[in-house]
C-alpha positions in Angstrom: -9.5 23.3 1.4 -13.2 23.3 0.3 -14.4 24.9 -2.8 -12.9 25.7 -6.2 -10.4 28.1 -7.5 -9.7 29.9 -10.8 -8.7 27.3 -13.4 -10.0 24.2 -11.6 -12.2 23.4 -14.6 -9.1 22.7 -16.7 -8.8 19.3 -15.2 -12.2 18.4 -16.6 -11.4 19.5 -20.1 -7.9 18.1 -20.7 -6.2 14.9 -19.9 -4.6 16.2 -16.7 -2.8 13.2 -15.1 -2.4 14.7 -11.6 -6.1 15.1 -11.3 -6.7 11.4 -11.4 -9.6 9.5 -13.0 -13.2 10.6 -12.3 -15.8 7.9 -12.1 -18.7 8.7 -14.4 -21.3 8.3 -11.6 -19.4 10.4 -9.1 -20.1 14.1 -8.4 -16.8 14.9 -10.1 -17.7 12.8 -13.1 -21.1 14.5 -13.5 -19.5 17.9 -13.2 -16.9 16.9 -15.8 -19.6 16.0 -18.2 -21.5 19.2 -17.5 -18.5 21.5 -17.8 -17.3 19.7 -20.9 -20.8 20.1 -22.5 -20.8 23.9 -21.8 -17.3 24.4 -23.3 -18.1 22.2 -26.3 -21.4 23.9 -27.1 -19.8 27.3 -26.7 -16.9 26.4 -29.1 -19.3 24.9 -31.7 -22.1 27.5 -31.6 -21.1 30.5 -29.5 -23.8 29.6 -26.9 -22.9 27.3 -24.0 -26.5 26.7 -23.0 -28.2 23.4 -23.7 -31.0 23.7 -26.2 -34.4 23.3 -24.6 -33.2 23.7 -21.1 -33.0 26.7 -18.7 -30.5 29.4 -19.8 -27.7 29.4 -17.3 -25.2 31.5 -19.1 -26.5 34.8 -20.3 -24.5 36.8 -22.9 -22.7 39.9 -21.6 -23.4 43.3 -23.1 -22.9 47.0 -22.2 -26.0 47.1 -20.0 -25.7 43.7 -18.2 -23.0 41.4 -17.0 -23.8 38.3 -15.1 -21.8 35.4 -13.8 -22.9 31.7 -13.9 -22.8 29.9 -10.6 -22.5 26.2 -11.0 -22.9 24.0 -7.9 -22.2 20.4 -7.3 -24.9 17.8 -8.2 -27.7 17.3 -5.6 -28.9 13.9 -4.4 -30.7 13.4 -7.7 -27.7 14.2 -9.8 -29.1 17.6 -10.9 -26.5 20.4 -11.1 -27.9 23.6 -9.6 -27.0 26.8 -11.5 -27.9 30.5 -11.3 -26.8 33.9 -12.5 -26.1 37.1 -10.8 -24.5 40.4 -11.6 -21.9 40.7 -8.8 -20.9 44.2 -9.5 -24.3 46.0 -9.9 -24.1 47.8 -6.6 -20.5 48.9 -7.3 -21.1 50.5 -10.7 -24.6 51.8 -10.2 -23.0 54.9 -8.6 -21.2 55.7 -11.8 -24.5 55.9 -13.6 -25.6 58.5 -11.1 -22.3 60.4 -11.4 -22.1 60.4 -15.2 -25.7 61.7 -15.3 -24.5 65.0 -13.8 -21.5 65.2 -16.0 -22.8 64.2 -19.4 
């Protein structure tokens, strides 16, 4: 099966024997370093983003919720990322309905 599922990042963060060993230069090794960096920075500072680089994980608040999409490294080893609010169309209708009620 292609793609990832909920919890797949755990194998990158902990010594998960069933996952096997990832070569540092492999796509899995690069992703492991990237994900570990995100979690480490978040635990240390509350902000997973790397200082001086593009913000890939925006804070959630009452007005905005976004998800970070993290893709496998490209041919140059760069990991493509992006953010999107996946529920905007779903809950926009509630703003319209509550306007009439409140």
